[in-house]
C-alpha positions as CSV (number, residue, x, y, z in Angstrom):
1,M,130.5,-15.7,-184.9
2,L,133.1,-16.2,-187.6
3,N,133.4,-12.5,-188.0
4,M,133.7,-12.2,-184.2
5,M,137.4,-12.8,-184.7
6,T,137.8,-10.2,-187.4
7,T,135.9,-7.4,-185.8
8,A,135.6,-6.5,-182.2
9,S,133.9,-3.2,-182.7
10,T,134.2,-0.7,-180.0
11,E,131.5,1.4,-181.7
12,R,128.5,-0.7,-180.8
13,K,125.5,1.0,-179.2
14,P,125.6,0.9,-175.4
15,G,123.5,-1.8,-173.8
16,F,121.2,-1.3,-170.8
17,F,123.9,-0.8,-168.2
18,G,125.9,1.4,-170.6
19,R,122.9,3.7,-171.1
20,L,122.3,3.6,-167.3
21,F,125.9,4.4,-166.3
22,G,126.9,6.5,-169.3
23,K,130.4,6.6,-170.9
24,R,131.8,3.9,-168.7
25,E,130.5,1.2,-171.0
26,H,132.5,2.6,-173.9
27,S,135.7,2.5,-171.9
28,L,135.4,-1.3,-171.8
29,G,135.7,-1.5,-175.6
30,A,139.5,-1.5,-175.3
31,V,139.5,-4.5,-172.9
32,Y,137.0,-6.4,-175.0
33,A,139.0,-5.7,-178.2
34,A,142.1,-7.0,-176.4
35,V,140.2,-10.2,-175.4
36,V,139.3,-10.8,-179.0
37,A,142.7,-9.9,-180.3
38,E,144.3,-12.4,-177.9
39,A,141.9,-15.0,-178.9
40,R,142.7,-14.4,-182.6
41,R,146.4,-14.9,-182.2
42,P,147.3,-17.5,-184.8
43,Y,149.5,-19.6,-182.5
44,W,146.4,-20.7,-180.5
45,Y,145.2,-22.5,-183.6
46,A,148.4,-23.4,-185.5
47,D,150.5,-24.4,-182.5
48,Y,148.2,-25.3,-179.6
49,G,145.4,-27.3,-181.3
50,V,142.5,-24.9,-180.9
51,P,140.2,-25.8,-183.9
52,D,140.2,-22.9,-186.4
53,T,136.4,-23.1,-186.6
54,V,133.5,-20.9,-185.5
55,D,133.2,-23.1,-182.4
56,G,137.0,-23.1,-181.7
57,R,137.1,-19.3,-182.0
58,F,134.1,-19.0,-179.7
59,D,135.9,-21.3,-177.2
60,M,139.1,-19.2,-177.3
61,V,137.2,-15.9,-176.8
62,S,135.3,-17.6,-174.0
63,L,138.5,-18.7,-172.4
64,V,140.2,-15.3,-172.5
65,L,137.0,-13.5,-171.5
66,S,136.6,-15.8,-168.5
67,L,140.2,-15.1,-167.3
68,V,139.5,-11.4,-167.5
69,L,136.1,-11.7,-165.8
70,L,137.6,-13.8,-163.0
71,R,140.3,-11.1,-162.4
72,L,137.5,-8.4,-162.3
73,E,135.6,-10.6,-159.8
74,R,138.6,-11.0,-157.5
75,E,139.1,-7.2,-157.6
76,G,135.5,-6.6,-156.7
77,R,134.9,-4.8,-160.0
78,D,131.4,-6.2,-160.5
79,L,130.1,-3.3,-162.6
80,E,132.9,-3.6,-165.0
81,A,132.4,-7.4,-165.2
82,V,128.7,-6.9,-166.0
83,L,129.5,-4.3,-168.6
84,L,132.2,-6.4,-170.2
85,T,129.8,-9.4,-170.3
86,E,127.2,-7.1,-171.9
87,R,129.7,-6.1,-174.5
88,F,130.3,-9.8,-175.2
89,I,126.5,-10.4,-175.5
90,D,126.1,-7.5,-177.9
91,D,129.0,-8.8,-180.0
92,M,127.5,-12.4,-180.1
93,D,124.1,-11.0,-180.9
94,G,125.6,-9.1,-183.9
95,Q,127.6,-12.1,-185.0
96,I,124.6,-14.5,-184.9
97,R,122.6,-12.0,-187.0
98,E,125.4,-11.7,-189.5
99,L,125.3,-15.5,-189.9
100,G,121.7,-15.1,-191.0
101,F,119.8,-16.1,-187.9
102,G,116.5,-14.4,-187.4
103,D,115.1,-12.6,-184.3
104,L,113.3,-15.7,-183.0
105,V,116.6,-17.7,-182.9
106,V,119.1,-15.0,-181.8
107,G,117.9,-14.8,-178.2
108,K,118.0,-18.5,-177.7
109,Q,121.5,-18.8,-179.3
110,V,122.9,-15.9,-177.1
111,G,121.3,-17.5,-174.0
112,E,123.0,-20.8,-174.8
113,M,126.3,-19.0,-175.4
114,M,126.0,-17.3,-172.0
115,A,125.3,-20.6,-170.3
116,V,128.5,-21.9,-171.9
117,V,130.5,-18.9,-170.7
118,G,129.0,-19.3,-167.2
119,G,130.1,-22.9,-167.1
120,R,133.5,-21.9,-168.3
121,L,133.8,-19.3,-165.5
122,G,133.0,-22.0,-163.0
123,A,135.4,-24.4,-164.5
124,H,138.2,-21.9,-164.8
125,R,137.5,-20.5,-161.3
126,A,138.4,-24.0,-160.0
127,G,141.6,-23.8,-161.9
128,L,143.3,-24.5,-165.2
129,D,144.3,-28.0,-166.0
130,L,144.3,-30.4,-168.9
131,E,141.0,-32.1,-168.0
132,T,139.2,-28.7,-167.9
133,L,140.8,-27.5,-171.1
134,S,140.0,-30.8,-172.8
135,R,136.3,-30.1,-172.2
136,T,136.2,-26.3,-172.6
137,L,138.7,-25.6,-175.3
138,W,139.5,-28.8,-177.3
139,R,136.0,-30.4,-176.9
140,G,137.6,-33.8,-176.1
141,H,140.3,-33.7,-178.8
142,V,143.4,-33.0,-176.8
143,P,146.4,-32.0,-178.9
144,G,149.7,-33.8,-178.6
145,N,151.3,-30.6,-177.1
146,A,148.6,-30.0,-174.6
147,D,151.2,-29.5,-171.8
148,A,152.7,-26.6,-173.8
149,A,149.3,-25.1,-174.5
150,L,148.4,-25.3,-170.8
151,A,151.7,-23.6,-170.0
152,R,150.9,-20.8,-172.5
153,I,147.3,-20.4,-171.1
154,T,148.7,-20.4,-167.5
155,A,151.1,-17.7,-168.5
156,L,148.3,-15.7,-170.1
157,R,146.3,-16.0,-166.8
158,G,149.4,-14.8,-164.9
159,R,149.8,-11.8,-167.1
160,I,146.1,-10.9,-166.8
161,D,146.2,-11.4,-163.0
162,S,149.3,-9.3,-162.6
163,A,148.3,-6.4,-164.9
164,A,147.5,-3.1,-163.2
165,I,143.7,-3.0,-163.1
166,D,143.5,0.3,-164.9
167,G,145.8,-1.0,-167.6
168,L,143.7,-4.1,-167.9
169,L,140.5,-2.1,-168.2
170,G,142.3,0.0,-170.8
171,G,143.0,-3.1,-172.9
172,H,146.4,-4.2,-171.7
173,L,146.1,-7.8,-170.8
174,G,149.6,-7.8,-169.3
């Protein structure tokens, strides 16, 4: 997962839905790359207390991904949400393998990650607040400037929610 933040390859082989529906899956490489790029921005770690660790980076990607998935959900873009989720799964699978985990462990690890993302989707669907972010982003270690971090995350959600859907799918988070 450490390299997850340094490479968001748009050249991965298409997964099941990508093979089923053709080129569409590749078009989501731009939005996934934008999710990872946003999660990599140094200010999340330097200014807003996200731990610059494998877990912290996973938490940040999960946050940005969940905001995009919630927008797709509200737009009724279920296929794109599934394909974007599959892109995330493919990336996590590759990252876990790069960390040296074998085939027997990878499926379990990815399954656990997806459970975490599912929980984050539910929490963020209910709203963004300091209590939720304390659990999902800072793992109980709330930074002193948590209010500023919440404002920045709320602004990110606003940009994602107001972006033209075609632009969002093309990798412009707003």
